[in-house]
C-alpha positions in Angstrom: -11.2 9.0 -29.2 -13.0 11.9 -27.4 -14.7 9.3 -25.0 -11.4 7.8 -24.2 -10.0 11.2 -23.4 -13.0 11.8 -21.1 -12.5 8.5 -19.4 -8.8 9.1 -18.8 -9.6 12.7 -17.5 -12.2 11.3 -15.0 -9.9 8.5 -13.8 -7.1 11.0 -13.2 -9.4 13.4 -11.3 -11.0 10.6 -9.3 -7.5 9.3 -8.6 -6.5 12.8 -7.0 -9.5 12.6 -4.8 -8.5 9.0 -3.8 -5.0 10.2 -3.0 -6.3 13.2 -0.9 -8.6 10.7 1.0 -5.8 8.4 1.7 -3.6 11.1 2.9 -6.3 12.4 5.2 -7.9 9.2 6.4 -8.3 10.4 10.0 -9.9 13.7 9.1 -13.5 14.5 8.8 -13.6 14.6 5.1 -16.6 16.2 3.4 -17.9 15.4 -0.1 -17.6 19.0 -1.2 -13.9 19.1 -0.2 -13.2 15.9 -2.2 -15.2 17.1 -5.1 -13.2 20.3 -5.1 -9.9 18.2 -5.2 -11.2 16.3 -8.2 -12.6 19.5 -9.8 -16.2 18.1 -10.1 -19.4 19.6 -8.7 -20.4 18.1 -5.4 -23.7 17.1 -7.2 -22.1 14.8 -9.6 -18.8 13.8 -7.7 -20.4 10.9 -5.6 -22.0 9.2 -8.5 -18.8 9.4 -10.7 -16.7 8.3 -7.7 -18.8 5.1 -7.3 -19.1 4.4 -10.9 -15.2 4.4 -11.3 -14.3 2.7 -7.9 -17.4 0.5 -7.2 -17.6 2.1 -3.8 -19.2 5.1 -2.2 -16.8 7.6 -0.4 -18.0 6.7 3.1 -17.7 2.9 2.1 -14.1 3.4 1.2 -13.2 5.5 4.3 -14.9 2.8 6.5 -13.2 0.0 4.7 -9.7 1.6 4.8 -10.0 2.4 8.5 -11.0 -1.2 9.3 -8.3 -2.6 7.2 -5.7 -0.4 8.9 -7.3 -1.5 12.2 -6.8 -5.1 11.2 -3.2 -4.5 10.4 -2.5 -2.8 13.7 -4.1 -5.8 15.6 -1.6 -8.1 13.8 1.4 -5.9 14.1 1.1 -3.8 17.3 0.5 -4.4 20.9 -2.0 -1.4 21.1 -5.1 -2.2 23.1 -8.3 -3.0 21.0 -10.1 0.0 22.4 -7.2 2.3 21.3 -7.3 0.8 17.8 -11.1 1.2 17.8 -10.7 4.9 18.6 -8.2 5.5 15.9 -10.6 3.7 13.3 -13.3 6.3 14.4 -15.4 4.1 16.6 -16.3 5.6 20.0 -17.2 2.3 21.6 -15.6 -1.1 21.9 -18.9 -2.7 20.9 -19.6 -0.7 17.7 -16.0 -1.3 16.6 -16.5 -5.1 17.2 -19.8 -5.3 15.2 -18.2 -3.5 12.3 -15.1 -5.6 12.4 -17.0 -8.9 12.5 -19.1 -7.8 9.6 -15.8 -7.1 7.6 -13.7 -10.1 8.7 -16.3 -12.6 10.0 -14.4 -12.8 13.5 -14.0 -10.7 16.6 -10.9 -8.3 16.9 -9.6 -10.4 19.9 -9.8 -13.6 17.9 -8.3 -12.0 14.8 -5.5 -10.8 16.9 -4.8 -14.3 18.4 -5.1 -16.1 15.1 -3.4 -13.6 12.7 -0.7 -12.1 14.8 2.7 -11.9 13.2 3.9 -14.1 16.1 1.4 -16.8 15.6 2.9 -20.3 15.8 1.6 -21.1 12.3 4.3 -18.9 10.9 7.4 -21.2 11.3 10.5 -19.4 12.8 13.7 -19.7 11.1 12.7 -17.8 8.0 15.9 -16.7 6.2 14.7 -13.2 6.1 14.8 -13.0 9.9 18.5 -13.7 10.1 19.4 -11.1 7.4 17.0 -8.3 8.5 18.4 -4.9 9.4 17.5 -1.2 9.9 18.0 1.3 7.1 17.3 5.0 6.7 15.9 5.3 3.1 15.0 8.6 1.1 14.0 11.0 0.2 13.4 9.3 -3.2 12.0 10.9 -6.4 10.1 8.3 -8.4 7.5 8.1 -11.3 4.7 5.9 -10.5 1.5 4.5 -11.9 -1.3 3.2 -9.8 -2.4 -0.5 -10.1 -5.7 -1.5 -8.4 -6.3 -5.3 -8.0 -4.4 -8.4 -7.2 -0.6 -7.9 -6.8 0.0 -10.8 -9.2 -1.3 -8.7 -12.0 1.1 -5.8 -11.8 3.2 -6.9 -14.8 1.1 -5.0 -17.3 1.2 -1.7 -15.1 5.0 -1.9 -15.1 5.0 -2.4 -18.9 2.9 0.7 -19.3 5.1 2.7 -17.0 8.3 1.4 -18.6 7.1 2.5 -22.2 6.3 5.9 -20.8 9.6 6.4 -18.9 11.6 5.1 -21.8 9.8 7.5 -24.3 10.7 10.4 -22.1 14.3 9.5 -21.7 14.1 8.8 -17.9 15.9 5.6 -17.8 19.6 5.8 -16.7 22.1 4.6 -14.1 19.9 5.9 -11.4 16.9 3.7 -12.4 15.6 1.2 -9.9 12.3 -0.6 -10.3 10.3 -0.7 -7.1 6.7 -1.3 -5.9 4.9 0.8 -3.3 2.4 -1.4 -1.5 -0.4 0.1 0.5 -2.4 -2.8 1.6 -1.7 -6.3 3.2 -3.3 -9.0 0.8 -4.0 -10.9 4.0 -6.4 -8.2 5.0 -7.6 -6.4 1.9 -9.8 -8.1 -0.8 -7.8 -8.7 -3.9 -9.9 -6.3 -6.1 -9.3 -3.5 -3.7 -5.4 -3.8 -3.3 -3.6 -0.6 -4.0 0.0 -0.7 -5.5 2.1 1.7 -7.2 4.5 0.4 -10.0 7.4 2.8 -9.9 10.9 3.7 -11.2 13.4 5.9 -9.4 14.2 9.2 -11.2 17.1 11.6 -10.8 14.9 14.5 -10.0 11.1 15.5 -9.5 9.4 14.5 -12.7 6.1 16.1 -14.0 3.9 13.1 -15.0 1.1 12.9 -17.4 -2.4 11.6 -16.9 -2.3 8.7 -14.6 1.4 8.5 -14.5 2.6 10.9 -11.9 5.8 12.0 -10.0 6.0 11.3 -6.3 8.6 12.1 -3.6 8.9 9.4 -1.0 10.1 11.1 2.3 13.0 9.9 4.2 12.0 7.1 6.7 13.5 4.4 8.8 12.8 0.9 7.5 13.3 -2.6 8.5 14.6 -4.3 5.6 15.7 -7.7 4.1 16.4 -9.5 1.0 14.0 -12.1 -0.2 15.3 -14.6 -2.7 12.7 -16.6 -4.7 9.5 -16.0 -6.5 7.2 -13.1 -5.7 4.7 -15.6 -4.5 6.9 -16.1 -1.4 6.8 -12.5 -0.4 3.9 -12.9 2.1 6.1 -15.3 4.1 9.1 -13.0 3.8 7.2 -10.2 5.2 6.0 -12.3 8.1 9.6 -13.1 8.9 10.6 -9.4 8.8 7.7 -8.5 11.1 8.9 -11.2 13.5 12.3 -9.9 13.4 11.2 -6.4 14.1 8.9 -7.3 16.9 11.7 -9.1 18.7 14.7 -6.7 18.0 13.2 -3.3 17.1 11.8 -0.5 19.1 8.6 1.5 18.4 6.2 -0.1 16.1 5.5 -0.7 12.4 4.3 2.4 10.7 1.1 2.8 8.5 3.3 4.1 5.7 3.3 1.9 2.5 5.9 -0.9 2.2 8.5 -0.6 -0.5 9.9 -3.5 -2.7 13.0 -2.9 -4.7 13.4 -5.4 -7.5 17.0 -6.1 -7.7 16.9 -8.1 -10.9 14.4 -8.6 -13.8 11.8 -11.4 -13.8 12.0 -11.5 -17.7 15.7 -12.5 -17.5 15.9 -14.2 -14.2 14.6 -17.7 -13.0 11.9 -17.3 -10.3 14.1 -19.1 -7.7 16.8 -16.4 -8.3 14.7 -13.4 -8.0 15.9 -10.8 -5.5 13.6 -8.4 -3.7 14.5 -5.9 -1.0 11.4 -5.7 1.2 11.1 -2.6 3.4 8.7 -1.9 6.3 8.5 1.6 7.5 8.8 1.9 11.3 8.2 4.6 13.8 10.5 4.9 16.7 
């Protein structure tokens, strides 16, 4: 029992450091700063971080910046040099070498092959004809982080639902949603970040890995996807196509939201309804 309590405590504290890192990805973060956030000594922090995440701090920062750069190559018209500088590289050549090592292709070829407007993504996706702009938030939610393939989030939702139910937080205000931080076409499955979440009527004090979160008000490009969750990648592609043709500004780095409008346990896969929301900056 004591070992489990220690494990849970370490997971929570490392999770706080990860959250801080993700929120300050463009900053020059130091190990002592992250160790302080996690309430570890700098001497032990990096070893504990690697043991629980499988990555060192610098590796994680480098990977997240490169994955963000890949998304920007796909979804924006920014120059490769501008994207390289945003990722922390001072020269096109060093960025290209790092990008090729991570994705096995050059940034220019990646942009050509993986652009949201690539011919391989067939136009006429139903999402494109039903997309629109919405202002969403602020929202209070209670969330539980899932790390790994998006297809495995069911158990995370079950754990969260058990906690929310036991604390009397289900009510007419409740809406299940997912907060997706990564693109599965960019990030390896084992590193995908996703928060299973339920809306709450007010700010909620969590417990352990289950935490309250306030989502700020943002503008979103939104659409309803009808069908199994395995079709969400195509739905997002359609929404991006719509935005690139009809929106102004560009797609934001803020996480995507997925509102689950009916329950998979009581709904046939072909009748599932998911509202997908891409944050945009105008």
